C-alpha positions as CSV (number, residue, x, y, z in Angstrom):
1,M,-15.7,-3.4,1.6
2,I,-13.4,-0.7,2.8
3,E,-12.4,-0.3,6.4
4,L,-10.4,2.5,8.1
5,V,-8.4,1.8,11.2
6,E,-5.8,3.8,13.2
7,G,-3.0,1.5,14.0
8,D,0.2,-0.4,13.0
9,I,0.2,-2.1,9.6
10,T,2.7,-4.7,10.8
11,E,0.1,-6.1,13.2
12,Q,-2.6,-6.7,10.6
13,Q,-3.9,-10.2,10.2
14,V,-4.8,-10.0,6.5
15,D,-3.7,-11.9,3.4
16,V,-1.6,-9.0,2.0
17,V,0.1,-6.0,3.6
18,V,1.0,-3.3,1.1
19,N,4.5,-1.8,1.7
20,A,5.1,1.8,0.7
21,A,8.6,0.8,-0.5
22,N,11.4,2.7,-2.0
23,S,12.6,1.7,-5.5
24,S,15.6,-0.3,-4.1
25,L,13.2,-2.8,-2.4
26,L,15.9,-3.2,0.2
27,G,14.1,-1.5,3.2
28,G,14.2,2.1,4.4
29,G,12.3,4.3,6.8
30,G,8.7,4.7,7.8
31,V,6.3,1.9,6.8
32,D,9.0,0.3,4.7
33,G,11.5,0.0,7.6
34,A,8.8,-1.2,10.0
35,I,7.7,-4.0,7.6
36,H,11.2,-5.1,7.0
37,R,12.1,-5.0,10.7
38,R,9.0,-6.9,11.9
39,G,8.9,-9.2,8.9
40,G,12.4,-10.3,9.4
41,P,15.2,-11.4,6.9
42,E,12.9,-13.5,4.7
43,I,11.4,-10.4,3.1
44,L,14.9,-8.9,2.4
45,T,16.1,-12.2,1.0
46,E,13.2,-12.2,-1.5
47,C,13.6,-8.5,-2.3
48,R,17.3,-9.2,-3.1
49,A,16.3,-12.0,-5.4
50,L,13.9,-9.7,-7.2
51,R,16.7,-7.1,-7.6
52,A,19.0,-9.9,-9.0
53,G,16.4,-10.7,-11.5
54,H,13.7,-8.8,-13.3
55,Y,14.0,-5.7,-11.0
56,G,17.7,-5.1,-11.4
57,K,17.3,-1.4,-11.7
58,G,14.7,-1.3,-8.9
59,L,10.9,-1.1,-8.8
60,K,9.4,1.7,-10.8
61,T,7.0,4.2,-9.3
62,G,3.5,2.9,-9.4
63,E,4.4,-0.7,-10.0
64,A,3.9,-3.5,-7.5
65,V,5.5,-6.8,-6.7
66,A,4.9,-9.5,-4.0
67,T,7.2,-11.3,-1.5
68,T,6.6,-13.4,1.5
69,A,5.5,-11.6,4.6
70,G,8.1,-13.4,6.7
71,R,7.2,-13.0,10.4
72,L,4.3,-10.7,9.8
73,P,0.8,-12.1,10.6
74,A,0.0,-11.5,6.9
75,R,0.7,-14.1,4.1
76,W,2.4,-11.7,1.6
77,V,3.8,-8.3,1.3
78,V,3.0,-6.3,-1.9
79,H,5.7,-3.7,-2.4
80,T,4.8,-0.5,-4.3
81,V,6.8,2.7,-4.9
82,G,4.7,5.8,-4.3
83,P,5.5,9.1,-6.1
84,V,7.2,12.0,-4.4
85,W,4.8,15.0,-4.1
86,S,5.4,17.8,-6.5
87,D,3.6,21.1,-6.6
88,S,4.7,21.7,-10.2
89,E,3.8,18.3,-11.7
90,D,0.7,16.2,-11.3
91,R,1.7,12.7,-10.3
92,S,-1.8,11.6,-9.2
93,A,-1.9,8.9,-11.8
94,L,1.2,7.3,-10.3
95,L,-0.3,7.3,-6.8
96,A,-3.5,5.8,-8.2
97,A,-1.4,3.1,-10.0
98,C,0.2,2.1,-6.7
99,H,-3.2,1.2,-5.3
100,R,-4.6,-0.4,-8.5
101,N,-1.5,-2.4,-9.2
102,S,-1.2,-3.5,-5.6
103,L,-4.8,-4.8,-5.7
104,H,-4.2,-6.7,-9.0
105,V,-1.0,-8.3,-7.6
106,A,-2.9,-9.3,-4.4
107,A,-5.8,-10.7,-6.5
108,D,-3.3,-12.7,-8.6
109,L,-2.0,-14.2,-5.3
110,G,-5.5,-15.2,-4.4
111,A,-5.7,-12.7,-1.6
112,H,-9.1,-11.7,-0.2
113,T,-8.0,-9.2,2.4
114,V,-5.5,-6.3,1.9
115,A,-4.1,-3.7,4.3
116,F,-2.8,-0.4,2.8
117,P,-0.9,2.4,4.5
118,A,-1.3,6.0,3.4
119,I,1.2,5.7,0.5
120,S,3.5,8.7,-0.2
121,T,2.2,10.8,2.8
122,G,5.4,10.4,4.9
123,I,8.8,11.4,3.7
124,Y,7.4,11.7,0.1
125,R,5.2,14.6,1.5
126,W,2.0,13.9,-0.4
127,P,-0.8,16.0,1.2
128,L,-3.1,13.7,3.2
129,E,-6.3,15.1,1.8
130,S,-5.2,14.4,-1.8
131,A,-3.7,11.0,-0.9
132,A,-7.0,9.9,0.8
133,E,-9.1,11.0,-2.1
134,I,-6.9,9.2,-4.7
135,A,-6.5,6.1,-2.6
136,L,-10.2,5.7,-1.7
137,E,-11.4,6.5,-5.3
138,T,-8.9,4.1,-6.9
139,V,-9.6,1.3,-4.5
140,T,-13.4,1.8,-4.8
141,N,-13.2,1.9,-8.6
142,T,-10.9,-1.2,-8.8
143,L,-13.1,-3.3,-6.5
144,S,-16.3,-2.3,-8.3
145,A,-14.8,-3.1,-11.7
146,G,-15.1,-6.8,-10.8
147,S,-11.7,-7.7,-12.1
148,C,-10.3,-8.1,-8.6
149,S,-11.1,-10.9,-6.1
150,V,-10.2,-8.8,-3.0
151,A,-13.2,-8.6,-0.7
152,L,-11.8,-6.3,2.0
153,V,-9.4,-3.4,1.9
154,R,-8.3,-2.0,5.2
155,F,-6.5,1.4,5.3
156,V,-4.3,1.2,8.3
157,L,-3.5,4.8,9.2
158,F,-0.7,5.8,11.5
159,G,-2.0,8.5,13.9
160,T,-5.2,10.3,14.5
161,D,-4.5,13.0,11.9
162,A,-4.2,10.5,9.1
163,Y,-7.2,8.5,10.3
164,D,-9.4,11.7,10.6
165,V,-8.5,12.8,7.1
166,F,-9.3,9.4,5.5
167,R,-12.5,9.1,7.5
168,E,-13.6,12.6,6.4
169,Q,-12.9,11.7,2.7
170,A,-14.6,8.3,3.0
171,D,-17.7,10.0,4.5
172,A,-17.7,12.6,1.7
173,M,-17.7,9.8,-0.8
174,G,-20.5,8.0,0.9
175,L,-18.4,5.0,1.8
176,G,-19.6,3.0,4.8
177,G,-17.3,0.7,6.8
178,S,-15.6,1.2,10.1
């Protein structure tokens, strides 16, 4: 099941909150900064440990990795690095990979509920219409493939504009939900 809500992703009571992270995993602006601020130092501590280990050069675009959710009402944060929009290079597969890989990491954790932001639509300038189409199609296809135990994906959209664009795309795809 897919839900769309306008709101604050840091307030979601779900198993997993997906963070639109930067490759450093050490916090930043937008969703990333909000998750780190509200989640507290536990998230940063685990991100630093990841950087000291397997992710010494940072997390690659499209990949996903989990940490504690710290003080967030979620259980875990799955960090993924979205692509920067380019009008000269098609990076759609990378944006799709963010969603698919985040769902697989969440499923590996045993999560049943996942909240996504509109990945790459902030400072990375991905057009909302395109991001909505890629996100909704990828999540729908991943959930319907049966290889993922996640039962509910909630897109938590910041602002009426983002919500309206995702709602229009979901309606065009024949997706129910709220």
